[in-house]
C-alpha positions in Angstrom: 23.1 -19.8 -17.5 19.6 -18.5 -17.8 17.5 -19.0 -14.7 13.9 -20.2 -15.1 11.0 -17.9 -14.3 9.0 -18.1 -11.1 5.5 -19.3 -12.1 2.3 -19.5 -10.2 -0.9 -20.7 -11.8 -4.5 -20.4 -10.5 -3.6 -20.3 -6.8 -6.4 -20.6 -4.3 -5.9 -20.2 -0.6 -8.5 -20.1 2.1 -7.7 -19.1 5.7 -10.5 -20.0 8.1 -13.7 -19.2 6.3 -12.3 -16.5 4.1 -10.9 -17.2 0.6 -7.8 -14.9 0.6 -6.6 -15.8 -2.9 -8.9 -16.9 -5.6 -7.3 -18.1 -8.8 -4.2 -15.8 -8.8 -1.6 -16.4 -11.5 1.8 -14.8 -11.8 4.9 -14.9 -13.9 8.2 -13.4 -12.6 10.9 -13.7 -15.2 14.6 -13.0 -14.4 15.3 -9.3 -14.3 11.7 -8.4 -13.4 10.9 -6.8 -10.0 7.2 -7.2 -9.3 5.5 -5.2 -6.5 2.4 -6.5 -4.7 0.1 -3.7 -3.5 -3.3 -3.5 -2.0 -5.2 -3.1 1.2 -4.1 -5.0 4.3 -5.6 -8.5 4.2 -5.9 -8.9 0.4 -3.3 -11.7 0.5 0.1 -10.1 -0.3 2.0 -12.0 2.5 -0.1 -15.2 1.8 0.9 -15.1 -1.9 4.6 -14.6 -1.0 4.4 -17.7 1.4 2.9 -19.8 -1.4 5.6 -18.6 -3.9 8.3 -19.4 -1.3 6.9 -22.9 -0.5 6.5 -22.2 3.2 2.7 -22.6 2.7 0.8 -24.8 0.3 -2.1 -23.6 -1.8 -5.5 -25.3 -1.6 -5.4 -25.5 -5.4 -3.0 -24.3 -8.1 0.7 -24.9 -8.8 4.0 -23.0 -8.3 7.2 -23.6 -10.3 10.3 -22.2 -8.7 13.9 -21.7 -9.8 16.5 -23.9 -8.0 17.3 -21.2 -5.3 14.6 -19.0 -3.8 15.3 -16.5 -1.0 12.4 -15.3 1.3 12.5 -12.4 3.7 9.6 -12.7 6.2 8.8 -11.9 9.7 11.0 -14.5 11.5 14.7 -15.1 11.0 15.5 -18.7 10.0 18.3 -18.9 12.6 18.4 -20.0 16.2 18.7 -17.2 18.8 22.1 -18.4 20.0 23.7 -18.2 16.6 26.1 -15.3 15.9 26.3 -12.8 13.2 29.3 -14.7 11.9 27.2 -17.9 11.6 24.6 -16.0 9.5 27.3 -14.6 7.2 29.0 -18.0 6.8 25.7 -19.5 5.8 25.1 -16.7 3.3 28.6 -17.1 1.8 28.5 -21.0 1.8 27.3 -21.4 -1.8 29.9 -18.9 -3.2 32.7 -20.7 -1.4 31.4 -24.0 -2.6 31.4 -22.7 -6.1 35.0 -21.5 -5.8 36.0 -24.9 -4.3 34.3 -26.8 -7.0 35.8 -24.7 -9.8 39.3 -25.3 -8.3 38.6 -29.1 -8.2 37.3 -29.2 -11.7 40.2 -27.0 -12.9 42.7 -29.4 -11.4 40.9 -32.4 -13.0 40.9 -30.7 -16.4 44.6 -30.0 -16.1 45.3 -33.7 -15.4 43.0 -35.0 -18.2 44.0 -35.3 -21.8 41.8 -33.7 -24.4 41.3 -37.0 -26.2 40.2 -38.7 -23.0 36.6 -40.1 -23.1 35.5 -38.0 -20.1 37.2 -34.7 -21.1 34.2 -33.2 -23.0 31.8 -33.9 -20.1 34.3 -32.5 -17.6 34.8 -29.4 -19.7 31.0 -28.9 -19.9 30.7 -29.2 -16.1 33.5 -26.7 -15.6 31.8 -24.3 -18.1 28.4 -24.5 -16.4 29.9 -24.0 -13.0 31.9 -21.1 -14.2 28.9 -19.5 -15.8 27.0 -19.8 -12.6 29.8 -18.4 -10.6 30.2 -15.4 -12.9 26.5 -14.7 -12.8 26.5 -14.7 -9.0 29.8 -12.8 -8.8 31.2 -15.3 -6.3 34.8 -13.9 -6.4 33.3 -10.7 -5.0 31.2 -12.3 -2.3 33.4 -11.4 0.7 33.7 -7.8 -0.4 30.0 -7.7 -1.1 29.2 -9.0 2.4 31.2 -6.1 3.9 29.5 -3.6 1.6 26.0 -4.9 2.4 26.6 -4.8 6.2 27.8 -1.2 5.9 24.9 -0.3 3.6 22.3 -1.6 6.0 24.0 0.0 9.1 25.3 -3.3 10.6 29.0 -2.8 10.0 29.7 -1.7 13.6 28.3 -4.9 15.1 30.9 -7.5 16.3 30.6 -10.7 14.3 30.7 -12.6 17.6 27.4 -11.0 18.7 24.6 -13.4 19.3 21.3 -12.9 17.6 19.2 -12.8 20.8 21.1 -9.6 21.8 20.1 -7.7 18.7 17.0 -5.5 18.4 14.1 -6.5 16.2 15.2 -4.0 13.6 18.8 -5.3 13.6 17.6 -8.9 13.2 15.4 -7.8 10.3 18.3 -6.0 8.6 20.6 -8.9 9.1 18.2 -11.3 7.5 17.9 -8.9 4.5 21.7 -8.6 4.4 22.1 -12.4 4.3 19.8 -12.6 1.2 21.7 -9.8 -0.6 25.0 -11.5 0.0 23.6 -14.9 -1.1 22.0 -13.5 -4.4 19.4 -16.3 -4.8 17.9 -17.0 -8.3 14.5 -15.5 -7.1 14.0 -13.2 -4.2 10.8 -12.8 -2.2 10.5 -9.8 0.2 7.7 -8.9 2.6 7.9 -5.2 3.6 11.7 -5.0 3.2 12.1 -1.3 4.1 10.7 -1.8 7.6 13.5 -0.8 10.0 15.5 0.9 7.3 16.5 4.6 7.4 16.6 6.7 4.2 20.2 5.8 3.4 19.7 2.0 3.9 16.5 2.1 1.8 18.3 3.8 -1.1 21.1 1.2 -0.7 18.6 -1.7 -0.9 17.0 -0.2 -4.0 20.4 -0.1 -5.7 21.1 -3.7 -4.8 17.8 -5.0 -6.0 18.1 -3.2 -9.3 21.4 -4.9 -9.9 20.1 -8.5 -9.2 19.9 -10.7 -12.4 17.1 -12.9 -11.0 13.4 -12.3 -10.4 12.2 -10.3 -7.4 8.6 -10.3 -6.0 8.0 -7.9 -3.0 5.1 -6.6 -1.0 5.5 -3.1 0.3 3.6 0.0 1.4 6.7 2.2 0.7 5.7 4.2 -2.4 9.2 5.7 -2.9 10.6 2.2 -2.8 8.0 0.8 -5.2 8.8 3.7 -7.6 12.6 3.2 -7.4 12.6 -0.6 -7.8 9.6 -2.1 -9.6 9.3 -3.0 -13.2 5.7 -4.2 -12.7 3.0 -3.8 -10.1 0.2 -6.3 -9.3 -2.9 -4.7 -7.6 -4.5 -7.4 -5.4 -7.4 -5.3 -4.4 -10.7 -6.9 -5.4 -11.6 -6.3 -9.1 -14.1 -7.7 -11.5 -11.5 -9.6 -13.5 -9.2 -10.4 -10.6 -5.8 -9.0 -9.8 -4.5 -6.5 -12.3 -0.9 -6.3 -13.5 0.5 -2.9 -14.4 3.8 -2.4 -16.3 6.2 0.1 -14.9 7.0 1.6 -11.5 4.7 3.3 -9.0 4.5 6.6 -10.9 3.5 4.7 -14.0 0.9 2.8 -12.0 -0.6 6.1 -10.7 -0.9 7.4 -14.2 -2.6 4.2 -15.4 -4.9 4.2 -12.4 -6.0 7.8 -13.1 -6.8 7.0 -16.7 -8.6 3.9 -15.6 -10.6 5.9 -13.0 -11.5 8.5 -15.6 -12.8 5.8 -18.0 -14.8 4.2 -15.1 -16.4 7.5 -14.2 -17.2 8.3 -17.8 -18.7 4.9 -18.4 -20.7 5.1 -15.2 -22.0 8.6 -16.1 -23.0 7.5 -19.6 -24.8 4.4 -18.4 -26.7 6.3 -15.7 -27.8 8.8 -18.3 -28.8 6.1 -20.7 -30.8 4.3 -17.9 -32.6 7.6 -17.1 -33.4 8.1 -20.8 -34.7 4.6 -21.1 -36.9 4.9 -18.0 -38.3 8.2 -19.4 -38.9 6.6 -22.8 -40.6 3.6 -21.3 -42.8 5.7 -19.0 -43.8 8.1 -21.8 -44.5 5.3 -24.3 -46.6 3.4 -21.7 -48.8 6.4 -21.2 -49.3 7.2 -24.8 -52.6 6.4 -26.4 -54.1 6.7 -29.8 -55.1 10.3 -30.9 -57.6 11.4 -28.3 -60.0 12.8 -30.8 -62.9 10.6 -31.9 -63.2 9.4 -35.5 -64.9 11.6 -38.1 -67.8 10.0 -40.0 -65.7 9.4 -43.0 -62.9 7.7 -40.9 -65.1 5.3 -38.9 -64.4 2.4 -41.1 -60.6 2.6 -40.8 -60.2 4.1 -37.3 -60.1 0.8 -35.5 -57.4 -0.5 -37.8 -55.3 2.6 -37.4 -55.8 2.6 -33.6 -54.7 -1.0 -33.3 -51.6 -0.2 -35.4 -50.7 2.7 -33.2 -51.2 0.7 -30.0 -49.1 -2.1 -31.5 -46.2 0.3 -32.3 -46.4 1.8 -28.8 -46.4 -1.6 -27.2 -43.4 -2.5 -29.2 -41.5 0.6 -28.2 -42.4 -0.1 -24.5 -41.1 -3.7 -24.8 -37.9 -2.6 -26.5 -37.2 0.2 -24.0 -38.0 -2.2 -21.1 -35.8 -4.9 -22.5 -32.9 -2.6 -23.1 -33.4 -1.1 -19.6 -33.3 -4.6 -18.0 -30.3 -5.6 -19.9 -28.4 -2.4 -19.1 -29.4 -2.5 -15.4 -28.0 -6.1 -15.2 -24.6 -5.3 -16.6 -24.1 -1.7 -15.5 -20.8 -0.9 -13.8 -20.9 0.0 -10.2 -20.4 3.6 -9.0 -16.7 4.4 -8.6 -15.8 4.5 -4.8 -15.5 8.0 -3.5 -11.9 8.9 -2.5 -11.1 9.9 1.0 -11.8 13.6 1.5 -11.7 15.8 4.5 -15.3 17.1 4.8 -15.9 20.9 4.9 -17.2 22.3 8.2 -20.5 23.1 6.4 -21.6 19.6 7.4 -21.5 20.5 11.0 -22.3 23.6 13.0 -20.7 26.7 11.5 -17.8 28.3 13.3 -18.4 32.0 13.5 -15.1 32.5 15.4 -12.8 31.6 12.6 -9.2 32.4 13.7 -7.5 35.6 12.6 -5.2 34.4 9.7 -2.4 36.5 11.2 -2.7 35.1 14.7 -0.8 32.0 15.5 -2.7 29.0 16.8 0.3 27.9 18.9 3.6 29.6 19.7 6.5 27.9 21.4 9.8 29.3 22.7 12.7 27.5 24.4 10.6 24.3 24.8 12.3 21.4 26.5 11.2 17.9 27.4 14.3 16.4 29.0 15.8 13.6 27.0 13.1 13.9 24.3 12.8 17.4 22.8 14.8 20.6 22.6 13.2 23.3 20.4 14.1 27.0 20.4 11.0 28.4 18.6 7.9 27.4 16.6 4.8 29.2 15.5 1.9 27.4 13.8 -0.5 29.7 11.8 -4.2 29.0 11.1 -3.5 27.7 7.5 -0.1 26.2 8.1 1.2 23.0 6.5 4.1 21.8 8.6 6.1 18.6 8.1 8.3 17.4 11.0 11.2 15.2 10.1 13.9 13.4 11.9 15.3 10.0 12.9 13.5 7.8 15.4 14.0 9.3 18.9 14.5 12.8 17.6 11.3 14.0 19.3 8.7 14.1 16.5 6.0 12.4 18.5 6.9 14.4 21.6 6.5 17.7 19.7 3.0 16.7 18.5 2.0 15.7 22.0 3.2 19.1 23.3 1.4 21.0 20.5 -1.8 19.0 21.5 -1.5 20.0 25.1 -1.2 16.3 26.2 2.4 16.6 27.4 3.8 19.3 29.7 7.1 20.9 28.7 9.5 23.4 30.1 9.6 26.8 28.4 6.8 28.9 26.9 3.8 27.4 25.1 0.9 29.7 24.2 -2.3 28.4 22.5 -5.1 30.4 21.2 -8.2 30.4 23.4 -10.9 27.9 22.3 -8.4 26.1 20.0 -9.7 22.8 18.7 -7.1 20.1 18.3 -7.1 16.6 16.9 -4.2 14.2 17.3 -3.6 10.9 15.5 -1.1 9.0 17.6 0.8 5.9 16.4 -1.1 3.7 18.9 -4.8 4.0 18.6 -6.7 2.6 21.6 -10.4 2.9 22.4 -11.9 2.8 25.9 -14.8 0.5 25.0 -13.4 -2.4 22.8 -16.7 -4.3 22.9 -18.4 -1.6 20.9 -18.4 -1.9 17.1 -16.6 0.5 14.8 -19.9 2.0 13.8 -21.1 2.5 17.4 -17.7 4.0 18.4 -17.8 6.4 15.5 -21.4 7.4 16.2 -21.0 8.0 19.9 -17.8 10.0 19.4 -19.2 12.3 16.8 -22.9 12.4 17.8 -25.8 11.0 15.7 -26.3 14.1 13.6 -22.6 14.4 12.5 -22.2 10.6 12.0 -25.3 10.7 9.8 -24.0 13.6 7.8 -20.6 11.9 7.2 -21.2 8.1 7.4 -18.2 6.0 8.4 -18.6 3.8 5.3 -18.4 6.9 3.0 -14.8 7.6 4.1 -13.4 4.4 2.6 -11.1 3.6 5.5 -12.8 0.4 6.7 -14.5 -2.4 4.7 -18.3 -2.7 5.0 -17.8 -6.0 6.7 -15.7 -4.5 9.5 -18.1 -1.7 10.4 -20.1 -3.9 12.8 -17.1 -5.8 14.3 -16.1 -5.0 17.9 -13.2 -2.5 17.9 -11.2 -4.9 20.1 -11.2 -7.5 17.3 -9.9 -5.0 14.7 -6.3 -5.1 13.6 -3.9 -2.4 14.7 -4.1 -0.9 11.3 -7.9 -1.0 11.2 -8.1 0.7 14.7 -5.8 3.4 13.5 -7.9 4.0 10.4 -11.0 4.3 12.6 -9.1 6.9 14.7 -8.3 8.7 11.4 -11.9 8.6 10.3 -13.0 10.4 13.5 -10.6 13.2 12.6 -11.6 13.3 9.0 -15.3 13.5 9.7 -15.1 16.5 12.1 -12.3 18.9 11.1 -10.5 20.9 13.8 -8.5 24.1 13.8 -5.2 22.2 14.4 -4.8 18.7 13.1 -1.7 16.7 14.3 -0.9 13.5 12.4 1.9 11.1 13.7 3.0 8.8 10.9 -0.4 9.0 9.2 0.5 6.7 6.3 1.4 3.8 8.5 -1.0 0.8 8.0 -2.5 2.4 4.9 -2.4 1.0 1.4 -0.5 3.1 -1.2 -3.9 4.1 -2.7 -5.2 5.4 0.6 -1.9 7.2 1.3 -2.2 9.0 -2.0 -5.8 10.0 -1.3 -5.0 11.1 2.2 -2.2 13.3 0.9 -4.6 14.8 -1.6 -7.1 15.4 1.1 -4.6 17.2 3.3 -4.3 19.9 0.7 -8.1 20.6 0.9 -8.6 20.3 4.6 -9.6 23.3 6.7 -7.3 24.5 9.4 -3.6 24.0 10.1 -2.0 20.6 9.7 1.2 19.3 11.3 2.5 15.9 10.1 5.4 13.9 11.6 6.5 11.3 9.0 9.4 9.1 7.9 7.5 8.4 4.6 9.9 9.3 1.8 7.2 9.7 -0.8 5.1 12.0 1.4 8.2 14.0 2.3 9.2 14.3 -1.4 5.8 15.8 -2.4 5.1 17.9 0.7 3.8 21.3 -0.4 4.3 23.2 2.9 7.3 24.0 5.1 9.5 21.5 6.9 10.9 21.4 10.5 13.8 19.1 11.0 14.6 17.7 14.5 17.9 16.1 15.6 20.3 15.5 12.7 17.6 16.9 10.3 17.6 20.3 12.1 18.5 23.1 9.8 
């Protein structure tokens, strides 16, 4: 039984005064897994709500298969329901299918083949059987046990009430219910939130095995790479959202080629504009030969001069017309990717550290209940990735390295060491100041002028003059990152730096880390970042080597 595609046509949605979606169309056929990517606020969650039918578009239409499952922020169950109630609900359709097949089978056994209703009854049985086979209903109970184990929920008693679960457990349970149910189309909003590596890999395997359409929004690049057959980039573009075939690696290759074409066209057009301006300027100043006419030329001189002036005027008009036409339709300059600025922008540092002298050395360091580390040395050009499960001490280690948290044991820092720390929670003392004012006051006018906030590509132009207190958590964190990017330090400490960044910005940040001056220590659960990390790794907790 072939399921229909999930279709959206010319969707428009305005929230407040901002048009979030403007004429978005999408076709998700069975077997296709489409990833929605783009900056925060471009409409990924809004589009998913419209596809699911939990929100209505201002214009446009959506055609849905008969059964759509939607994973979003709130669980569709009362807090006093139990885990068993959730599983029973997820298994209800499979059990209904089995019961109906049994009923139809008994009717067929009692109905003669030459009976008037036999053909219709046989057809009903066949359609129900095809649906049951496609949804593997005989395997539903085993699948439920496997899904709970795969998502780390198998140790929870089925009598446990939902209000006693953590937020992460509730999110994983909602995801488990959808995987058990196997709807015709599945819509997922950041499904790898609250998942460890093993659970994320399990989810990837489950989604690849689904026969129906999947549309998901995610910042998890490793997940996008493992699951998606297509990606839709919702970031603003001249021709609207762009659909790319393939997974995240394929998307990156296509984006690189697209960027190269953009840069090449921009350079060619700028050169042509410069040539046209020169041609128009030279032609406008040209005059007829500056010698006077000889006696034997006087009769024809005026005619030839007029002809020359006419030709020059025509050239000026042609060059000016071509210049105006090209200036109107020229492509914009490609945005500069995020880059750590070299220290040459600021005051030079004559006291560059000795490359053989550690910036920080730690021995037998303890923070009771949070960190237990025998030894660590960070060199001036170090690239260190700290890994470990939540609670293993990654953030604690960064705080100790920064000198913000006292610890037992020996911690030696180089004198005059400059340190920058990006924490997971970015707060600013003066929330009434705008992002631009905060940036300028923190860096000083000279430095802020040398490296303007808008040049870093971390905040939209429209957000630069908004009060910091009105920015989202992600925007405040990107402002904090901008302050570190703009003024490099000897030791840069980044705690989950790819949180709240779009996949594009994550890629650019990682590229920038390779060019940044000084030592860098990163704590991250990002599988894509960890898989491409060029430096050494320190594992904490169960990850300790």
